[in-house]
N, C-alpha and C positions, 0 to 999 in steps of 0.2 A: 504494500500500500504506500502511495506517495505521501511524503510529509507535507502537511499544510502549513505554509508560511504566511504569517500575518505581519505585514509591515505597514506602519503608518508613515507614508512617504512625506508627510508634512513635518516630520521630526528631523529630516535630513536637509542639509544645504551644501553647496559647493564651498570648498575651503578657500580661504584668502591668504593662506600661509604657505611659504615654501618650506621644504624639509622632508624628513623621512619619519614616518609614523607607523606604529603597529596597531593591529586591531583584528576584529572578526568580520568576515564577509557575511553580511546578513541576507542579501538578496542580489540578484542580477537579472537583467532582461535586455533583450535586443532593442535598440533605439531605431529611429527612422533614418539615420544617416550612416548606415553600415557601421554602427558602433554598439558597444555594450555599456549600459549604465550599471554601475555597481553601488550598492548601499553598504556602508561600512560603519561599524561602531568602533571607534578608537579606544585604546586602553584607558584614556583619560575620561571616557564617557561621551565625548563629542561624536555626533552622527554626521557623516559626510557622504556626498555623492561624488563619484568620479566617472569620467567617460573614457573608454579605451576604443581605439579605432582599428579597423582592418589593416591599414597600412603598417601598423606596428604589431600585427598578429594578436591584437587585443592584449598584449603583454601577458599572454598565457591565461587570462581570466576565463576564457571560454571553457578551459579544462579544470579550473579550480572549483572544488565543491563548496556549496553554501555551508556555513558554520566553520570554515577553515580559518586558521590564524594566518594572517598575511602581513607583510610589510610593504607599504606604499611610499613612493617618493614623488613629490610635486616640485616642479621648477617653473620659473617664469619664462614664458615664450617671448619671441621677438616682439610680439604685439602687446606684451605686458600682462597677458592672461596667465593665471596659475593653472598649469596643466599636469596631468598624470604623466610621469616620465619613466617609472619603473614599478614592478610588482614582484615580490618574492614570497614564496610559501615558507612559513616558519613553523 
């Protein structure tokens, strides 16, 4: 039987900080722009959304199971946006 995931998407927001953070992958779904949206609860309790794109092979998120502990890195892009730049399973 499939696990029923209940996620309140209103609790999550895009991060405004660069850095590397660890947390738990709460939920993921494919977006409209050949991307995967992931919902993560960080170890400090913050709840963030991140987008991973096909051109980066989704940083492996397509194959990482929900409830996995992960480490995510965010960096500032040339346009000044904070973007997901790496994901590691921990």
